[in-house]
C-alpha positions as CSV (number, residue, x, y, z in Angstrom):
1,M,15.8,-13.2,-20.8
2,V,19.2,-14.3,-18.9
3,K,22.3,-13.7,-20.4
4,A,23.8,-16.7,-18.3
5,L,27.2,-15.5,-17.0
6,S,28.4,-16.2,-20.5
7,A,30.0,-12.8,-22.5
8,G,29.6,-11.0,-19.1
9,R,31.5,-13.8,-17.3
10,K,34.5,-13.8,-19.5
11,K,34.7,-10.1,-19.5
12,T,34.2,-9.7,-15.5
13,M,36.5,-12.5,-14.2
14,G,39.0,-12.0,-16.8
15,G,40.2,-8.6,-15.6
16,H,39.5,-9.1,-11.9
17,G,40.2,-13.2,-11.5
18,L,43.5,-13.6,-10.2
19,L,43.7,-11.3,-7.5
20,P,39.8,-12.3,-5.9
21,R,40.8,-16.0,-6.0
22,I,44.2,-15.5,-4.1
23,V,42.3,-13.7,-1.6
24,A,39.8,-16.1,-1.1
25,F,41.9,-18.8,-0.8
26,L,43.8,-17.0,1.9
27,L,40.9,-16.2,3.9
28,C,39.5,-19.8,3.6
29,L,43.1,-21.0,5.0
30,G,42.4,-18.5,7.8
31,L,38.7,-19.8,8.3
32,A,37.7,-16.0,8.4
33,F,35.1,-16.9,6.1
34,P,34.0,-20.7,5.8
35,A,31.4,-20.1,3.1
36,I,34.1,-18.7,0.7
37,C,36.3,-21.5,-0.5
38,P,37.8,-22.2,-4.3
39,G,35.4,-24.4,-6.0
40,Q,32.4,-23.3,-4.3
41,T,32.4,-19.6,-5.7
42,G,34.2,-20.5,-8.9
43,D,32.8,-23.9,-10.4
44,R,30.2,-24.1,-13.0
45,A,27.8,-26.2,-10.7
46,S,28.0,-23.6,-8.1
47,E,27.7,-20.5,-10.6
48,D,24.5,-22.7,-12.3
49,A,22.7,-22.9,-8.5
50,V,23.2,-19.1,-8.1
51,V,21.5,-18.3,-11.5
52,R,18.7,-20.8,-10.6
53,S,18.1,-19.1,-7.2
54,F,17.6,-16.0,-8.6
55,E,14.9,-17.2,-11.1
56,P,12.2,-17.0,-8.4
57,I,13.0,-13.7,-7.5
58,A,12.7,-12.6,-11.1
59,G,9.6,-14.3,-11.7
60,K,7.7,-13.1,-8.6
61,I,8.4,-9.5,-9.7
62,N,7.5,-10.2,-13.5
63,L,4.0,-11.9,-12.1
64,F,3.4,-8.4,-10.0
65,F,4.0,-6.3,-12.6
66,K,1.6,-8.2,-15.1
67,R,-1.4,-7.3,-12.9
68,H,-0.8,-3.4,-13.8
69,P,-0.8,-2.6,-10.1
70,K,-1.6,1.0,-8.6
71,L,0.4,2.4,-6.2
72,L,-0.5,5.5,-3.8
73,V,2.5,7.6,-3.8
74,K,3.2,10.7,-1.4
75,V,5.3,13.5,-3.0
76,A,6.9,16.5,-1.0
77,F,7.8,20.1,-2.5
78,P,11.8,20.1,-1.6
79,E,11.7,23.6,-1.1
80,N,8.6,23.1,1.6
81,P,8.7,19.6,2.6
82,K,5.6,20.3,4.7
83,Q,3.6,20.7,1.5
84,V,3.1,17.3,0.2
85,A,0.5,15.7,-1.9
86,F,-0.9,12.2,-2.5
87,S,-2.2,10.5,-5.8
88,V,-2.5,7.2,-7.6
89,V,0.2,6.1,-10.1
90,H,-1.1,3.1,-12.7
91,F,1.9,1.1,-13.7
92,Q,1.3,-0.8,-17.2
93,M,4.1,-3.2,-17.9
94,D,5.6,-2.7,-21.3
95,K,8.6,-5.2,-21.1
96,F,10.5,-7.3,-18.7
97,A,14.1,-8.8,-18.6
98,Y,16.7,-9.9,-16.2
99,D,20.5,-10.1,-16.4
100,I,23.0,-12.0,-13.9
101,R,26.5,-11.2,-13.9
102,T,29.8,-11.9,-12.0
103,S,31.9,-9.4,-10.1
104,P,35.2,-8.8,-8.8
105,S,34.0,-8.8,-5.2
106,I,34.7,-11.6,-2.9
107,L,31.8,-11.5,-0.6
108,Y,29.3,-10.2,-3.3
109,P,30.7,-12.5,-6.4
110,Y,27.3,-12.2,-8.4
111,V,25.3,-9.1,-9.1
112,A,21.7,-9.0,-11.0
113,H,19.3,-6.5,-12.3
114,V,15.5,-6.7,-13.1
115,D,14.6,-4.2,-15.7
116,V,10.7,-3.3,-15.7
117,D,9.6,-1.2,-18.5
118,T,6.3,0.8,-17.6
119,Q,3.8,3.0,-19.0
120,L,2.6,5.5,-16.3
121,A,-0.8,6.9,-15.9
122,D,-2.1,9.0,-12.5
123,N,-5.0,10.8,-11.2
124,K,-2.9,13.8,-10.2
125,P,-5.0,16.3,-12.7
126,C,-8.4,16.1,-10.3
127,G,-6.3,17.0,-7.3
128,N,-6.2,20.1,-5.0
129,V,-2.8,20.7,-4.7
130,S,0.0,22.4,-7.1
131,F,3.8,23.0,-6.0
132,V,4.0,25.2,-9.5
133,K,1.0,27.1,-10.3
134,G,-1.5,25.4,-13.0
135,T,0.2,21.9,-12.5
136,P,-1.9,19.6,-9.9
137,E,0.4,17.0,-8.0
138,G,-2.6,15.4,-6.3
139,W,-4.5,15.9,-3.3
140,S,-3.7,17.0,0.6
141,S,-5.3,14.2,1.8
142,L,-4.8,10.2,0.9
143,E,-8.3,9.8,1.7
144,E,-9.4,12.0,-1.7
145,A,-6.4,10.1,-3.8
146,I,-7.9,6.8,-2.9
147,K,-11.8,8.0,-3.4
148,N,-10.5,8.7,-7.0
149,V,-8.5,5.5,-7.8
150,N,-11.3,4.5,-9.9
151,N,-12.2,7.5,-11.3
152,A,-11.1,6.9,-15.2
153,A,-11.8,10.6,-15.6
154,C,-9.1,11.6,-13.4
155,F,-6.5,9.7,-14.9
156,V,-4.0,10.5,-17.6
157,I,-1.5,8.4,-19.4
158,R,2.0,10.1,-19.1
159,T,3.8,8.1,-21.8
160,P,3.6,10.9,-24.6
161,Q,5.2,13.3,-21.9
162,I,7.9,11.1,-20.3
163,G,8.1,7.7,-22.4
164,V,8.2,4.4,-21.2
165,I,9.9,4.4,-17.7
166,R,12.6,1.6,-16.8
167,N,12.6,0.5,-13.0
168,R,15.8,-1.4,-12.5
169,F,15.8,-3.5,-9.5
170,V,19.6,-4.1,-8.5
171,F,20.6,-7.2,-6.1
172,D,23.7,-8.6,-4.7
173,Y,24.4,-12.2,-4.1
174,D,25.8,-12.4,-0.4
175,V,28.3,-15.6,-0.4
176,R,28.0,-16.0,3.3
177,Q,24.2,-16.1,3.5
178,R,23.9,-17.5,0.4
179,R,21.3,-15.7,-1.0
180,W,20.5,-12.4,-3.1
181,I,19.9,-9.3,-1.4
182,L,17.8,-6.1,-2.8
183,R,20.5,-3.4,-2.7
184,E,18.6,-0.7,-4.5
185,I,15.5,0.4,-6.9
186,I,17.0,2.8,-9.6
187,Y,16.5,4.2,-12.7
188,P,19.0,3.5,-16.0
189,D,21.1,6.7,-15.5
190,G,21.9,5.7,-11.8
191,S,19.3,8.1,-10.1
192,I,17.3,6.8,-7.0
193,N,13.7,5.5,-7.8
194,G,12.2,7.5,-5.3
195,R,8.5,5.9,-5.4
196,F,9.7,2.4,-5.0
197,M,12.5,3.3,-2.3
198,A,10.3,5.1,-0.1
199,L,8.5,1.7,0.2
200,L,11.8,0.3,2.0
201,G,12.1,3.0,4.2
202,V,14.5,5.0,2.1
203,P,13.3,9.0,1.5
204,S,14.3,11.1,-1.4
205,P,13.8,15.0,-1.4
206,W,10.7,14.2,-3.4
207,S,9.3,11.2,-2.0
208,P,9.1,11.1,1.8
209,V,8.2,7.7,3.6
210,I,4.9,7.0,3.7
211,T,3.9,6.3,7.3
212,E,0.2,6.6,7.5
213,P,-1.6,3.4,8.1
214,K,-4.2,3.9,5.3
215,A,-1.5,4.3,3.0
216,R,0.2,1.3,3.5
217,E,-2.9,-0.8,3.9
218,F,-3.6,0.4,0.0
219,N,0.1,-0.2,-0.9
220,K,0.3,-3.8,1.2
221,D,0.7,-5.7,-1.9
222,W,3.4,-3.9,-2.8
223,L,5.0,-4.0,0.9
224,L,4.7,-7.9,0.5
225,L,6.4,-7.9,-2.7
226,F,9.6,-5.8,-1.6
227,K,9.3,-7.7,2.0
228,G,10.0,-11.2,0.2
229,L,12.5,-10.1,-2.4
């Protein structure tokens, strides 16, 4: 599950190791960043501690998706942002993995990502809103989407159409705060994961931030997860 900075460690630090170590040493002498000192970011004991500190984060994400959660989503038509639709997406975890590597950055010397591969199903087909004629995108009201959350007849598995979706959670280790910080949630091609980033308050053309109290109540477990990462 964890490559534990083995092959990736040598590759990353080999090309960038000398200059960052010199700069870090000068920063320590100047007391600009007291937390950055040779032997603190570079020794094996510290490295192992960083790896161990990420394990609870990865475990929390793994446990959450093992429950096959449902998410209330809001989509907007980019050509007419006022036209929105609500639906519920059901995530079924297919595979889970995470990796930690070193980075040439002085302030963020480690990066990590968690990959959650999921199959998706949604209840869009029963909705009354279509952005493109004949293709339902959900309901005009979130109440209707929630009302049909357990209506099996409405849910369609999307895997035959779109395949298994990989959701990548990217983290940086902040050496000053000595903790991991969630940077972004993306797809493998680097594009933003609109569904999840909207929960963090970051909108995208198709995924506006959901502010409706009923929607936030429905998604409260997701909000608690992301807040705790």
